[in-house]
BAKOL-731632 format. One record per residue (C-alpha): residue in one letter; x, y, z. Coordinates in steps of 0.2 Angstrom, whole numbers, padded with zeros to 4 digits, always signed. Each point is the difference from the previous one (the first is absolute). Example, Ala and Ser with C-alpha at 12.3 -4.5 7.8 and 13.67 -1.06 7.14 Angstrom:
A+0062-0022+0039S+0006+0017-0003
This chain:
M-0058+0288+0351K-0016-0006-0008T+0008+0002-0017L+0015-0011+0006K-0012-0013+0007K-0010+0000-0016A+0016-0002-0011A+0006-0014+0012K-0017-0009-0002I+0001+0001-0019M+0018-0006+0000A-0004-0015+0010A-0015-0004-0011V+0011+0001-0015I+0013-0011+0008T-0013-0013+0005A-0007+0000-0017V+0017-0003-0008V+0004-0014+0012F-0017-0008-0003V+0002+0001-0019F+0018-0007+0001T-0005-0014+0012G-0014-0005-0011L+0010+0000-0016L+0013-0011+0009I-0013-0012+0006F-0007+0000-0018V+0016-0004-0009T+0005-0013+0013V-0016-0009-0002M+0000+0001-0019E+0018-0005-0001Y+0004-0013-0014R+0006-0016+0008P+0005-0013-0013Q+0005-0018+0005K+0018-0005-0002T-0005-0010-0016E-0016+0002-0010S-0007-0008-0016I-0002+0011-0015K-0013-0004-0013K+0011-0006-0015S-0002+0006-0018E-0007-0012-0013G+0014-0001-0012T+0003-0015-0010R+0017+0002-0009E+0013-0013+0005V+0018+0006+0005S+0014-0012-0005R+0019-0001+0002E+0002+0001-0019D-0007+0018-0002P+0007+0016+0008F-0011+0008+0013T-0002+0019+0002V-0005+0011+0014V-0003+0019+0001S+0000+0009+0016L-0007+0017+0003N-0005+0011+0015T-0015+0009-0008G-0001+0013+0014Y-0019-0002+0001A+0000+0010-0017G+0002+0015+0010L+0018+0004+0000G+0003+0006-0018E+0014+0011-0006D-0008+0016+0007E-0003-0007+0017D+0009+0001+0017F-0004-0009+0016F+0000+0007+0018M+0009-0016+0007D+0015+0004-0012G+0002+0018+0004G-0014+0006-0012T-0017+0007+0005K-0013-0009-0009V-0011-0015+0006R-0009-0004-0017P-0002+0007-0017D-0011+0015-0003S-0013-0010-0010K-0007-0017-0005A+0004+0004-0018Q+0019+0000+0004V-0002-0018+0009E-0009-0006-0016E+0013+0007-0011N+0014-0009+0010L-0010-0016+0000A-0001+0000-0019G+0018+0005-0002I+0006-0014+0012A-0011-0013-0009G+0008+0006-0016I+0017-0003+0007L-0004-0017+0006K-0007-0005-0017E+0015+0006-0008H+0011-0011+0010R-0009-0016-0001A+0004-0013+0013D-0007-0017+0006T-0003+0007+0018Y-0001+0018+0007F+0004+0005+0018L-0008+0016+0003Q+0001+0010+0017E-0011+0014+0007V-0015-0005-0009D-0016+0008+0007L-0017-0008+0002D-0009+0014+0008S+0010+0015+0007K-0003+0018+0003R+0017+0004-0007S-0004-0007-0017Y-0018+0005+0000S-0007-0017+0003T+0006-0008-0017D+0000-0019+0000Q+0017-0002-0008K+0001-0019+0002K-0015-0001-0011Y+0007+0013-0012Y+0016-0009-0003E-0008-0017-0001T-0011+0006-0014M+0013+0010-0009L+0012-0014+0000G-0012-0014-0002L+0007-0010+0014G-0006-0007+0017G+0006+0008+0015M+0004-0005+0018F+0000+0014+0013A+0007+0001+0018Y-0003+0015+0011N+0015+0010+0005F-0009+0015+0007K-0017+0000+0006V-0007+0013+0012A-0017+0007+0004Y+0007+0017+0002A+0017+0007+0001P-0002+0017+0009Y+0016+0008-0006P+0007+0012-0007W-0012+0013-0006P-0010-0002-0011T+0000-0018+0007I+0005-0016-0009G-0017-0007+0005H-0006-0017-0005V+0012-0011-0009E-0001-0018-0007S+0016-0004-0010G+0012-0014-0003L+0009-0012-0011L-0007-0007-0016T+0008-0014-0010L-0007-0002-0018T+0003-0016-0010D-0009-0012-0012A+0010-0014+0006R-0008-0015+0009I+0000+0003+0019N+0001-0013+0014Q-0002+0011+0015A+0002+0019+0005E+0003+0006+0018R+0002+0016+0009I+0015-0002+0013A+0001+0014+0013L+0017+0008+0003P+0006+0007+0016E-0008+0017+0005S+0011+0015+0001F-0010+0011+0012S-0008-0002+0017W-0017+0007+0006P-0007+0012-0003L+0010+0003-0016K-0003-0017-0007T-0019+0002+0000C+0001+0011-0015N+0016-0007-0008L+0003-0012-0013K+0000-0019+0004R+0013-0006-0012C-0001-0017-0008L+0006-0012-0013L-0011-0006-0014K+0005-0018-0003T-0006-0009-0016R+0003-0018-0004V+0001-0005-0019P+0002-0018-0005V+0014-0004-0012K-0004-0012-0014G+0009-0016+0000S+0006+0003+0018R-0005-0003+0018A+0007+0017+0004E-0009+0016+0001L+0004+0018-0006V-0002+0011+0016L-0003+0018-0005I+0001+0013+0015N-0006+0018-0003L+0006+0011+0014H+0001+0018+0006L+0011+0002+0015E-0001+0014+0014A+0004+0018-0006Y-0001+0012+0015D+0007-0009+0015S+0017+0003+0008G+0007-0016-0008E-0005-0014+0012G-0016-0004-0009K+0008-0002-0017E+0014-0011+0007A-0013-0011+0009Q-0011-0001-0016S+0015-0004-0011K+0006-0014+0012M-0018-0008-0001L-0001+0002-0019L+0017-0010-0002K-0006-0013+0013V-0015-0003-0011L+0010-0001-0016E+0012-0012+0008E-0013-0011+0006E-0009-0001-0017Y+0017-0004-0009K+0004-0014+0013K-0017-0008-0006G+0007-0001-0017N-0010+0015-0007Y+0006+0014-0011V-0002+0017+0008I-0001+0018-0007A-0003+0014+0012G-0002+0018-0006G-0007+0017+0003D+0004+0016+0010F+0014-0004+0013N+0001+0018+0006Q+0019-0003+0002T+0014+0003-0012F+0011-0015-0005E+0018-0004+0003G+0011+0005-0015I-0012+0013-0007T+0009+0017+0001K-0007+0008-0015Y-0012+0011+0009P+0008+0007+0016I-0011+0007+0014R+0003+0018+0000S-0009+0005+0016K-0007-0009+0015E-0012+0014+0005D-0014-0008-0010W-0005-0018-0001T+0014-0012-0004P-0001-0019-0003G+0008-0013+0010A+0014-0012-0006I+0000-0018-0003G+0016-0010-0003N+0004-0016-0009E+0005-0008+0017I-0018-0002+0005L-0004-0012-0015P-0001-0019+0003A+0014-0010-0008G-0002+0001-0019F-0014+0013-0001Q+0003+0016-0009F-0007+0017-0003A-0006+0004-0018I+0001+0019-0002D+0005+0012-0013D+0007+0018+0002S-0002+0006-0018Y-0013+0012+0006P-0007+0004+0018T-0015-0010+0006C-0007+0013+0012R+0001+0019+0003L-0001+0011+0016L-0017+0008+0002N+0006+0016+0008K-0005+0010-0016A-0007-0003-0018Y+0012-0010-0010E+0014+0009-0008K+0016-0007-0009D+0010+0004+0016S-0012-0009+0012Q+0007-0012+0013V-0002-0017-0007Y+0004-0018+0006V+0000-0018-0005I-0011-0009+0013D-0011-0011-0011G+0006-0017-0007F+0000-0019+0003I+0007-0014+0010V+0001-0017-0008S+0005-0018+0006P+0015-0009-0006N-0010-0011-0012V-0007+0016-0009Q+0012+0006-0014V-0001+0019-0003E+0000+0003-0019Q-0004+0019+0001V-0005+0013+0013K-0004+0018-0007V-0007+0016+0007M-0012+0008-0013N+0002+0019+0000H-0016+0010-0001D+0007+0015+0010F-0012-0002+0014R-0015+0007-0010Y-0014-0010+0008T+0007-0006+0017D+0016+0003+0011H+0007-0017-0005Q+0005-0008-0016P-0003-0018-0006V+0013-0014+0001R-0001-0014-0012L+0008-0017+0004K+0002-0015-0012V+0005-0016+0007K+0002-0019-0004L-0004-0013+0012K+0015-0012+0002
């Protein structure tokens, strides 16, 4: 009887301790939750180059995967097991490789997604500073993922500071962070991404119009409602800018497949699958600018192989007054990140 009483006391003490720790952690992440405003000003870069309607304009978009998702990596949210690379050296190798790819595919502006400032998963590398230095361009950054501590899985994700980075040497009038609808409720939202649009205004020489550049990374791991709500808000912003007489280019990781792209069918829905976005959602005259010559993203359920599940989920949307001259996926076999760069060349009508 005494042994049973002692065991019961020990069990009660353990349960109390677990509840205490869990409650404390819940209070901590709730108090520390990142709560951005609907619209926030971003420090603009100090570029001086003028953009004109006479010259073509190029944009390269790439989800850099925080330089932690190279060809040998998998990821627990996609059906894999890992949370981060095994060493900082791997992150640094990926950073150098990504910078090399961006230099190879020179552009007037770069839209980069999943760029870390200070995160456990990328060994606290300041990737914004790195890309700015390597490309010799000024950058504008907006948080997409900012948590003091994400307590899952094991080992934990931990501290994350990550987001969208737009790099350009063009003269900038204004840069803004625009919050997108959240996909999760409390308590999940306390440690989840806070998606946004990074909107940059570029004056157009000899015109009152502006070239509005929108860098985006839409929801990935929701049931679908989040991506739909975020897509609708994105298109509302695009239409509003076009009605003002501006030129509009939006690009990035949509986490959705595009209508008419059937080259890379989804073979299994057991692991992560992207959503789908159709042409009917576009405002009148707007168009997707996408290419399926190569896939733009791979599934991270295992290290990359030639038979890996792949998708086309990265691309652009342009307004009716923007003429698409070329859009092309640059194939690098996912060596340094789980996405591939997409290069857009346009002419302002």
